[in-house]
N, C-alpha and C positions, 0 to 999 in steps of 0.2 A: 503494498498500500505504500509505503516512503516513497517510491519511485514515481506515484502517480500525481503524487503534490508536492510543493515547494518543499523542500528540505529545512528543518529546523536547524538554527547556528546553535553550534554546541556550548553550551553554556551551563557550569553546575554550580551550584549554589549552598553553601553549609550554614544555616543557622545554629547557635546556642543561646538558649534560652534560660536564665538563671533567675535567681530572686532578684536581683539588683541591675544585671544587665540582658540586654538582648544585642547579639552580634552577628555579623553578616560578613562573609568573605565569598565571591565571587569570581569564577576562573572561566576563560573563555581561550579557544583556540586561535591563532591567529598564525596561518601556515600551518607549520606544523609544531609550534610552540604552545606550551600550554603558560597563560599569563593571567597573573591576577590583575582584574579592572574594576573591582570594587571591593571596600572596603567599610563598614558602617560599627559603630559601637554607640549604642544611646543607655541610658539609665534608665529603667522601668520601675524603680521601685516604688511601691505603695498602686500601682497598676494592676487593674482585676483583669480577668480571661477575656472580656470582652474588648477591653482598651488594646490588650496586645494582639488579639486578633486582628484590629483596625490597624494597629502599626504593620502588622505584617504586610497585610491587603495595599497598604501606601507602598510597602519597599517591592512588593511584587508590581505590581503598575510601573512604577519607576525604572525599578530592574528586570522587569522582563524576567522573572522567575520561571523556569522552564520546571514542571514536575518531574521530568524523567530523569532531571539532574539534581533535586533537592534533597542535601543530607542533613538530618538533627547529630548534635553534639550534645552528646549527654557528659553534664560535669560530674568529674572523678568522685565527686562526695555523695553523688546519687547511684553509686555501684560499688557490688560488696566483690572482692575480688578473692579466690580463694585457691591452694595450691593442692594436685591430688597427686599421691601415686599409686598407680594402676597395675593391676599385675596380668597384663596384655599388651601387646604392640599392635594387635589388629585393630583394624578403625571400627569394623561393623560392631567388636564386642565392646570397642571402648565407649562407644556411644550408647549400648545397653546400660553398661555399668552407669554412665552418666546422668540416665535416665530415671535409673534406682537411686543416685547417691546424692543427687542436687536438692532433694528436699529435705535433705537433713542437714544442710550445709547452713539453714538460715531461719531465725522463727519464723518464718512464712510459709503457708502450705503451698505445695507443688502448683496449685490453680493460681496462686497471687504471685507468682516469679514468671518472667523471662530470662532466658540464659543464653549464652553461647559460652563455647570453649576452643583453645587452640592445643593441640600438644607441641610441647617444647622440644622432649628430646626424649629417646628411647634407650635402653643398655641391653648389653649381650643377655643377662638375667630373663628380659622378657617382659621390667616394668615401663610402662611409661609416667613421663612426669608432662600430666597435665593441668594448666591453669583456667579456672572456668571463672565467667564473669556474670555475677546476678544483677536484675532489675526488677523493683517491685512494677506487677503490671499496670499498676492504678499512674505511675509513672508515666510509661510508654501510653497509655490511654489518654492522659491529659495533652501529650504532645499532639495526637493524631486529631484531638478537637480542636487542637487552636489551628494546626495547620490546613485541616478539612474546614474548617471556620472559615479561613481566608480564602478560600475557592482553589486550595494546589492540594497534591497528593505529593506522599514522601516516598522517595525512592528507598532511602537507607537510615538507621539510626545506629552510631557509630559512639567509641568514646573519646572523649576530649583527649586521652593519656595517648591515645594511638595517633591521633590528631600531631600532638607532640612528637612523637618518635618520627612520623613522616618528616614534620617540619625539620628535626634535627638533621635526619640523614641528609634532605636539601640544603642545608645550611653548612655541613661540612663534606659531602659527596665523600671520598674515599676513605678520609680518614673518620670514619665512623669507628665507636669503642664494638669490638668483637664480645668483652667480657661484658659480666652486669655492671650496670652504672645507674645513679641515681638522676633522674631528669625531673625539675621541678619548674613549676610554673608560676609564676607571681604575677597574681590579679591585684584590682583594687582591695578587694576586701576579704581573699582567702589565699592560701599557696597550696599546690596539690604537689602529692611528692610521689612519683611513680621511681619502681626500681625495675629497669630495663634487661632484660635476657632475650637474645634473637631475635630481636624488634618485636617481644610482645611484653606486654605490662604484669610484672608475676604478682607484682606486691604494689598497694598505692594507699595512701592516706591523705587527708584533706584536714588543714588547723586554717583556723578563725586568726591569721597573723597575714595580712597582705600589705600591699605595697600606700594603699590610700593611709595607712598608719604609718608611715615611713616620715611624717613632718617632726617627728621626736628627734634627736642625736642619731645620725646612721649607728653609730658604734652600738649602741644601746639595741636599738632595733638588730642589729647584724647577732649581737650576743643570743639575744630571744631566740633569734632563728635559728640557731646554730645549738642550741638547746632543743630545740623541738626535734632537728633535723637526726638528732644523736639519739632522741628514744625511738623516733622511727624505726631506725637501723638496727636499734636492738631489736625492735621488735620483727625485723624482716627476721636477723639472727636467729630468733626463736622458731621462726615459721621453717625457714631455710637454713643450715648450717652449712652446708658446702659450698656456697656461693660467695665466694668473698668479692666486696665492690672495688672497682677500679677508677672508680672517680665521681665527679659531680659536674652534671650539666645546668646550667640555669637560663631562663628564658622568661619572658611576661610581658608587663607593661614598660614600654623602653622608656620611657622620662624617669621610672623609680630603678630599674635594674642598672640605668648607667650611672646611679648613684653609688652602687655597691663596690667593697674593696677585694677583689677576687684574694688576692694577697692574703691579707686579714682572715678571709672566712676558709683559704686551706689550712692556716697555721692553726685556726682554732677548731677545724673539724677534724683535723687529720687525713684530709683526701684532696686529691687536685681538684682544683675548681677552673671551667672555665665560663665565661657570661658571653651568650650569644644575641645580637640584638634580633629583634624579629624580622627585618625585609631585608636586610644587609644582603643576602645570597638569593633571594626569591626574584624572580622574574615578575615585574608589575610595572604594567604601562605608566608612564608620566603623570599622564592627569591624575590617574588614583594615588602615585607618589605625592603629587604636589601637596591632594587634598588631606590625604593622610599626614605629613609634615606640618601643614597649615592646623590642625587640629589635635597636634601630640601637647600642646601647653594644659587642654582642658580636659583629654583623654586618656584617664589613667587605666584604661580596660586591658586586658591581653589579648593578644589577637594570634601567636603563634601556632595554637591547636587548630584555629578553623583555616589556617593559613592551609597548615598540612593536609588538613583533610579535603578541601578543596584542589588542592595540587595534585592529589593521588585519587582521584575520583577513579574508581575501576577496578583498584587494586586489592585484592582479596584481603578482607578486615572482618572483625566480627561485623555482626547484626541483629537488631533486636526488633526486627519486625515477625510477629508471629505469623506461623504457616496459614493460620484462618485468615489473614490480613493480605498475605500474599494472594492466596487464593481469590479473596475478593477481588482485589488490586486484578487481579489477570480476567476476572469476567468483565470487570468493566473496561478495560482495554479491548479486549474482543469484540463487546457491545461497542466502542466507538469504532474499532474498524468495519462490523458489519455496517453502522451507520453512513459512515463515508463511502461505503462499497456502495449502497443502498442509492445514495445520491449520484457517486459517479454512473451506475450503470442507467439509473434512467434519465441521467443529460446525456448519456450514449446513443441512448436509444432516440432521445427525442433529437438527438443530430443527424444520427442514420437515416431515420425514419423521415427526414426534412429533406434529406440528399436524395433518398432514390426515391421517394414516392411524389415530391414535389408537392404540387395541390390535389393529384388525383390521389383518390380513395383516402385521404389522409386520416379522417375520423376514424374507420375502421381497421385501417392495417396500425395506427398507433395506436386504438384500446389492445388490440389483440396481441401486440409486442410488449404493452406496458402491463397488462394483466399476466403474459408468462413471466417477467422480470420481479414482478411484486411477490408473484406466486414462489420464487428463486429465494428472494430477501424472508419472506414469511420460513422458507424452512430453515435460511440460517437464524431468523429469530428463535425457532424452535429449538436450535441447537442450544442455543442460548440460555433458553429455558432449562433445556436437560441439563446444564450444566449447573445452573441454579439448584435444579432441584437435588443433583448429585452433594453437593456442597452443603446440603441442609440435612442429607440424610449422613454425611462426614461428621456435620457438629453434632449429632443425636448420637451418634457412636462415639465421638471423645468423651460425651458427658456420662454414656454408658460405663466409660473405660475402668474406671476408677472405683464405679460402685459398688462393688464387692468388697473392694481392701477398704474402703467408710465402712463397710456392715464388720468386718473382721476387726478394724481400730477402735469401734465403739465399745465392741463386746470385750476387747483386750482392757480398754479403759475403766469399763466397771467390773473387772474382777478384783475381789478383794484378794489380800495374802495368804488367808487362811485355806484358800479355796485352789485344789487340784483340779483342770481340765482334762478330762481324757478324748473327747471328742466332740468337732462343731461342724455337724453335717446338714446341707438343705435339704428341706422336705417337700418334694412338689415345686411350684416358683415363687412360694412367698411365703416360706415359714422357716427357721431355723431350729434344730435340736442340739439342745447342748447338754452332753454327760460329763460330770465330773464328781470328784467328794470332796468334803468340808470337815473340818474339824467339829463344827458345831452346827443344829437345826438351822439357828439364830443368821449365820452366812449366808445359808442358802437363801432366805427371805430377803436379805440385806440387799445378793447380789439381784434377785428377782427384781426389787423396786430399782434399783441403779440402769437395768435395762431398762424397763418401760419410763424413766423418766428422760433416756437419751433421745426422743425423739424418733427413732428407728424402727422400734417394734411399739406393736399392743395388743394387750390382753396377754399377757408373760403370764405363764401358767407355771406349777410345778404339776408333771406329769405323775413322779411316785418319788420319794425320800426315805430309804432305808436305811435303818443301823446295822453294823456289823464291829466289831471289837478287834483290833490288832493288838496282842498285849492286851497290857494295861489301859489302850486307849481306844475309845469310844470315834468311830467316823460314822457320816454319812454319805452313801451314793444317792445319786440324783439325777434326774432328766427334766430338764426345763423345755417349753414349748414355744416359742418366740416368733408368733406372727409379725409379718413386717407391715408398717404402716402405708395407708392409701396415699398420704402426701409427698412419700418418699418414692411413689412410682413414678419412672422416669418416660415412662409413656404416656 
């Protein structure tokens, strides 16, 4: 279809939305070169979601944001990163292990998070070092609400720390570090610390010490900074003991990091320190660079991470768009293609009919051709409807997926320590039979009460309770019938 219409200009846009700032970096292709042509940083502290949507809508009109190249950068402080050592080097097995393990890594349930992971390295013993990044689903859904409210679609959602890595690699070129190092982004209101191995952030922390608080004596600020840095490094070594750090790289708000004394930071931290200016080695248009320099005095926001994500668009990275959203987007894109195909076909019918038939029989022939084309379009529309039905079925099956686990979990939560379960079995389609042994009859009734109160079962009854002795100890064998409640019927 793209060949039938004018090709869109290749524009990639990165947005980062935090509590205090909204930032944008836009990259275009000039010939074969990737070039930053727009940088925007604005304070949004105190704005509500409708005002933020309006802000982005205005930017979209001004900057001609293309949804097919739109990326959201998630601030590191909103992401949990964990390092795992898994007993496999097979990617299919690792994926299955991650599906089982990820729910145990946060206080949230699996349905409340979205995650992505990368394999850092494997060893000859058959183990893999995996880093997983986890984000609350509510955060992702808020981004979608904002972007879709502004009339746009998201292509990717990535980590700001990944943007920092890409920016660092572009800035230093072939001189990038091979060993683990600390990459720090100093923003107006916070500083993000990430420890990087193999171009992947394997450990991250965010502290509320930013360049906006640097109006105090710079030495005092640096002492506070190094103190927090040492605490973070200690936490890193507690989690990953065999990876020594090779140095520190600092980027961030240019008008603040230019004041830092890298020799003093190196001396007090005990590690080599590099301080890199945000746009020094980045391809950027003269107009954009001039605007950036003019706003430098009033702008204390950090831009390296959004520059890195904009310049590296298309590189394989983390992505936090759920499978459900990907399927939904695929259907919408398919629908748009069919819509334009329909317009094109109708246009072709009109043109060809006019040329061939001229003024003769135009009404009859045109109607016949148009009906055939409309019938063809209807077939395509039926195909889209079929895809929507399949997605609906997939969603229903996803709801079903963890239902049995939820039931077993509720039973497990209700078991008193004095009860030993012998079996839990499904009777028919809507009831559980639970058999076990208790120290006292009262514990059986207590167990029944907890099951009844879970909300998953109703009319829980004890089918039998038989006492017997083992030595001098009296035990009670029992069986409990637990019909499932109608409100949990997912159909």
